[in-house]
VOTI-152208 format. One record per residue (C-alpha): residue in one letter; x, y, z. Coordinates in steps of 0.001 Angstrom, whole numbers, plus 524288, in hexadecimal, padded with zeros to 5 digits. Layout:
N
AXYZ ...
This chain:
274
M68C0D6C7EA804E1 Q696006CE8580C58 R6971E6DD4080BDD R6A4006E378807BA A6AA546E8BA81370 Q6A8AB6F78B8147B R6B54C6FF0B8168A D6B526708D482152 P6B718716B181BB5 S6BF6071A4C82788 V6C9577102A8236C K6CB30716E08163E R6CD347240781CA2 L6D77971E35825BF H6DF00718CA81A35 R6DF317261B81377 V6E40A72CE381FBF L6EF10723098219B A6F30F7244181355 G6F36B7331A8147C A6FB4F7328A820FD A70570729FC81A4E V707717342480F9F V709DA73FA5818CA P716DF73AEF81E8F A71C2073851810ED M718C37463C80CAB L71F0D74BB3818EC I72B65743F48164C V72C15748D280836 A729A9756D780C8C G734017559A81708 C73DFE750A580D45 S73ADE75BB18040B S73C6C7659B80EFE D7499D7601081350 S74E9D75FD78056B G74B0A76E1C8037D S751F4771DD81014 D75E8C76B1280BF0 D75E3C771AB7FEA6 G75CED77EE780554 K7688A77C3C80DF9 D77097777E680250 K76CE37840A7FAAF A76FE678CC680646 A77CEC7862D80863 G78003787237F9F4 G77C79795917F9C5 S784EE7985380594 A790947913E7FF9B S78EA5798827F2CB A78E417A5987F9EA S79AB57A2488015A A7A19F79E5D7F4CE S79D157AAD47EE32 A7A1D37B3167F9A4 S7AF1C7AC5D7F973 A7B0577AE617EAD3 S7AD0F7BCBF7EBD5 A7B6BD7BF6A7F6F2 S7C2307C7C47F1FD P7D04E7C48C7F5A9 S7D77B7CE187FE7D P7DE337D8DC7F68F T7ECFF7D8807F5BB V7F73F7E22E7F127 R805777E11D7ED3A A80E517E2067F916 A817017EDDB7FAF4 V8254D7EAB87F864 Y82B857F2A68034A K8266F7F0C38110F D82F4A7FA548181A L837BC8065981655 P8461280862819C6 E84A14811FB82450 A8485581F2081D99 C8547C8255382376 D85CC4819BA81EFF V859258194481076 L864C5821D480CB3 S872FD81EE180F85 K87BAF827D48177F K8838382B0F80B53 T8774682F52803F8 L872F8837B080F62 D8807683DEE8106B D87FDA8415D801F5 L871FC846BD801DA V870EA84CD480F67 P87ED084F188144D K8807F84E9182301 A871F984C1D824E9 K86DD98477083238 S8661F83AE683425 G85A1C839CF82BAB K84D2483E4D83110 E84342833628301A S83576836F982BF3 Q82A518341083529 S82235828538312E E817E381FF6837A6 D81CE78140983053 I82AC88145882B00 S82834807D482353 T81F1B80F5381A4C R823F581D5581B1D A831958221581E83 G83A8E82D7881BC7 C8470E8344981FD6 S84D508418381D00 W85AB4847C881E30 D85F8A855C181C9F S86C9185CA481CC8 L871A186A8481C23 A87F8C86CE0817D2 N8838C87A7281C52 N88D7F880B481342 G88F2C88D3581B1D V88E2A899B281339 D88B92891AA8070A G87EB988CEC80C8D S87A0D87F1080F05 Q8755887311807F6 F868C886CCE80CC4 R8649485EE080993 W8584D8575680D48 L855BE8490280A6F S8499C8411480D41 V8456C8332280A6C S8377082E8480C73 M831B482114809C8 L823B181CB0808DD R81FE780E54807FF F812A78099B8034D E80CB97FCC8807CA S803A47F4F97FF1A D7F5437F62A8026F T7E9BA7EE847FD07 T7E1677FAC67FC05 R7EBB7804477F6C8 G7F4967FB8E7EEB1 A802757F6537EE21 G80D387FDA27F52E D8153E800757E905 E809558062E7E220 L8067F80F127EDB3 A814D3813167EDDC K814358161E7DF55 E8088F81F1C7E184 Y80FB1826387EC6A Y81C3C827167E470 D8152E82DE47D943 K80E99837487E2B3 Q81B5383A367E9C5 V8226583D6E7DD27 G81740846727D943 D8176E84D347E678 V8261B84FAF7E5A9 Q824F0855157D7E1 A81A4885E567DC85 A82163863067E8C7 E81D2F870897ED03 G826F687B1A7E9AF A82F22872337E0F0 E83632878997D591 D83C94872957C99B T8374B864F77CC81 K83D24859967C4E9 S83A5B84AF17C59C E8414883EF17C076 P840938302D7C24D V84AEA8297C7CA8D T84FE581C157C6A4 E85436810AA7CF1B T84CF1816017DAC7 G8421780C9E7DE94 D837098096B7D53E E8356C8179D7D145 A83AE2824AF7D586 T839AB832F97D1E8 A842AD83E557D53D V83D2484C097D67C R845278587A7D831 Y84159866957DA31 D84598873367E0A6 L83EF7878477ECC3 K841908863A7F0A8 K84123889337FF26 K8456C894CF8072E E8523D88E0380A98 G8557A88B827FC57 T85241882DE7F0A9 F851088747C7F419 K8542786A7E7E99E Q84A5685F8D7EC01 Q84C5A851B17E717 T84242847087E97C V842C7838D37E54D V83653830CE7E6A8 A838498222D7E4F7 R82F9B8163A7E5FA V8341D8086C7E8A2 E828B97FEDA7E8DD N81FB5803757F3F6 V828F280DC37F98F V82A2181BFC7F544 L8367A823557F90A T83806832177F816 L84574838417F95B D8464D8470E7FAB0 Y8533584E2A7F9A4 N8552285CCA7F8F8 G86018866617FA7C A861F8875037FB08 G86CC587EDE7FC03 L869C6887D38078D A86F33894BE80C6C G87525898267FF5F D87A7288AD47FB8D K877368864E7EDB9 A86C6887C6D7EB13 P870CD86E4F7E93D S87019867AD7DBF3 A862C5861917D99B D8690D857407D0EE D8726E853407DBB5 L8676C852A27E59D M85F0984A567DC87 K86A3F840F17DA09 D86BD983F147E8B5 A85D2C83DAC7EABE K85BFD832E67E084 K8676882B8C7E662 A8619182C5C7F402 A85424828237EF28 K859D181BD77E8F4 E860C9818B67F5A6 A8544F81A927FD80 V84C87811D87F442 K856B38071E7F5F1 A854C08083C804A0 V84633805AF8028E T8483B7F9DD7F9DF G8528C7F446802FE S84B2A7F67280FC6 G84C7E7EA498182F G840D37E13881845 G838437EB26811AD K835CF7E439804E7 S82A147DB4E802FB S829777CF927FA03 G81CBF7D48F7F3FA G80FBA7CD7B7F270 D802837D18E7F78C A801567DAAE802F9 E7F65E7DCDC80C57 S7F0AB7EA2380F0C G7F9CE7F35681614 S7FA0B8016D81A14 P7FEA880A6780F73 S80A18813458123C K806F4820FD81634 P8092182B4B80BC5 A8152A8339D80D9A S815918423580C03 S81DFA847E28013A S82C1A849F1804EB A83014857C18083F P8378F85DD37FCD9 A840C78652A805A1 K843DB86744813BD D8418687507818EE 
């Protein structure tokens, strides 16, 4: 009787080792795939987050502020806003106008004239005429030029009405002189005599024009008629406003304007010449 062959225990152990070794690479492969997949998901999430942040930043970005453009971009020559005939009527035999000093005549300009008619023993008649113009540019931080001009116009009228030493002050609106205009009259007593002061403040879009006109009878001559002086002042103011609106190449077509430097504030016009 033959004996059943005895299996060598070492053979069984070898089989188990080989079977275990075969499983390890498969586990490593699965783990590797899982690791790669996780890495790709992280990149996708990171990329998605970055894109979302960029989109959010773009959506939250505000557009650049704009403001309505100023209509007038320049001023006429101050000493040329009144015709020779008007000057002969208001300041007879006046010499050439004296131009006001200005760092930028496109935003601030002025001119003045004076005359003294000597009537011998009857005294003399003195006249003084001044025109000043102030133009406001639109600015994104301060506002549109016409709105800034409106603010200055209101202040200028108030300053004229509250002139120091003024007596018997009267104000009235002036028609057909720009977008709005106000005439102010008062008496101003000085050592030379009583000066009859007439001031017309007018606004046309982004430009404010102030016309001062006064007269006095000196050395015994009688004072001029305030009504006559005011009539002449209103006429001259209308003429000066037309010079602003008709200044060559100064008018803009409108639209949005970029930030610009605002015009410098002007000092109140002198009520009378000493």
